[in-house]
C-alpha positions, 0 to 999 in steps of 0.5 A: 690820250684820245679815245679811238673812234670818238667824234671830235664833237664828243671828244671836245665836250666838257664832262660833267661833273668837273671832277670826272675824267673818263681817261683816268677811269679807263685802264690805260691798255684799253685806252690805247687799244686798236679795235678789231675792224672788218670790211663789214664795218664799212660796207654791208651791201653788194657781193660780200666776199670779205669774211670767208663765209659759206656762200652756199648757205647753211645746211640745216635740214629739219626732220620732215615726213617728206624727205625732199628739201627746197632751196631758198633764193639765198641758197639755204636748204629747208625742209617743207613745213612740219607740224612737229616744229614751230613755224618760227624755227623755219622763219629763223632758218630763212634768215641769212644765217650764213652771213655774219650779223651786222657789227653795229645794228644801227636800227636797233640802237635808233629805236632804243634811243627814241624809246628812251629819249636819247640824243642819238645812237652814239649813246647806246651799246648792245651786249649779249645780255646785261651780264656781258655789259657788266663784265665788260665794264669791269674789264675796261675800268677796274685793274685786277690783282692783289694791288688792283682796284675795286667795285662797290655793291649794296647787298642784297643785290644782283649776284652777278656783280660779285661773280663777275668781280671774282672772275675778273679778280677785282676787289668788292666793297660791300655797303648793305642797303638799309635793312630796317623798316622803321622808316617804311619801304623804299624811298630815301630812307626806308627799307632797301634804300641806299645808305648814301653816307655809308657809301661815301665813307666806304669810298673814301676809306677803301684801301683800293680805289673804287672804280664802279658803283653798282646800283640795282634799281628796282633792286633784285631781290628787293623790288625797290626803286632807288630815287634819282635824287639819291643816284645824283648825290653819288654822281656829284660826290667829288671824292668818287672819280669812277662811274655809277652803274644803274642796273634797270632790268625792271624799270618799266614796272616802276612807272613813268619818269623813274629811269636814270636814262634822263640823267645821261644827257647831263652826267658823264659818270653814269651808265644805265643798263637795261634788257629785253628779258623782263618787260619785253618778255624775251628772257628766252623760250625753252623746250620744257614740259611741266605739270602740277600733280594730278592728285590735286585735281588740277592739271596745268600742262605747258609746252614750249618749243625751242626757239632762238634765245634773244639775249640783248643787254643794253648800256646807255651812257655818254658817247666816250664810254660807249665808244670805249665799250664798242672798241673792246667788244668782240666782233659780231657779238649780237646774233642775226636771230637776236637782232631780228627779234629785237628789232621787231620787239622795238617796233611801235606795235610791239611797244604798245603791246608790251606796255599793255602787258606791263600794266596788266602785271602791275595790276596783278601785283597789287591784287596779289599783295592785297590777298596776302595781307588778309586771311587766310594767309595772315593767320597761316603765318604770312607777313607783310610784303616788304620792299617797294614793290616796283618790279614784277615780283613780290618779296613775301616773309614767311613767319614762324608758326609759333605766332611770335611774328618773326620771319622763319627762314627754315620754314620758308625754305621747307615751303619753297622745297615742297612747292617745287618738288611736290606742288609743281610751283617754283618760286625763289627762296631768298632767306639767306640774303641780308634783310630778307630773313624768311622770304620767298620771292614770287614772280607775278604770273598770269592770272591762271598761274597766280590762282594756282600759286595762291591755292598751292601756297595756302595748302602747304602753309596749312600743313607746315 
């Protein structure tokens, strides 16, 4: 069955590897789906009277010391600037918010294709955060129900794979990562590496067909990069007829040449997920005020004004899968403010600044690891950082105070609670995850934040 909307060139291209057939991976009802189309898919300029929008513009008026409003050329009403609100909010309201956004966002896709060295925009799909892309892959590929199909995950890993599987009523096959550190950290055989032979065995023996393998690289919470050679061994495995999904939210912290995007040109059965939330610093800015208690003679005060939350998830794969996802997505899924911010974030100047900040965070990551490997932290029961340290966080074991050198999840959890509830420092307790006994996951912060974290953690460990 032909994939609707796929060009003849890509429809006639022979897939690689030969054992992969996308029409057998996609659910039949999705293959036969006639996608929702609107006039804006074909025409986006001129007098737009096709979508029943409010032609007079939005009616959002910001509170102001001056009651009068001003009318913009596009018909939108805005108040004069007010110091109580950031200028960015005024800028957002000046966008054509009364118009539905572009259904396909070709300019954003073009910049992503250039950044990741892809053949063209037909290799790029945009979703509302990576979670929408994860959910969509399950919906289009995996048949739900008691007698349905499954996904395969490798704990410890990103929790939303399991959540989306449960929401979609699909099975989950679990093959834990290598949890021991006898062979070092990461790589082909070290801690948090993929156990390829076990994955292959699970695929063959699973009572329900495995349609998707989710690989988090660098992993969350492991911070460990999965080598491309390991991923290729799964792509080449003839008994697996589905798609390998490589989630690369943290990939730019892992160094040049590590992304599975370079496999997409060759392999029809790989899909790479990326996001603007991590390295691009666009996880969403919330209105919050926080402080570290003044009783510690330190006051850190942060104000962040509410702004549009630019959630943009990216799927990179060969055109047949991208076309299937495009056929299935809701219309206008990427908002105008998100698209505006994303396009700016992908400009050459913004990319240069992003890379500079990533380099700074990588340097800070190495500095934190070095500090934790020395006194006073080693004598206070901090173990050696585990994992590959390929992301913007570290995984820090908290050891028993008895001195036996064993990770202590109870102590780690108490340290976590004390830091959050009385020290104004929020890290993440990961001691319940496989292979992460006694561990805290600590994001690399700004130099000022790192300094405070080190100080507060030392104080807490001294008394706990």
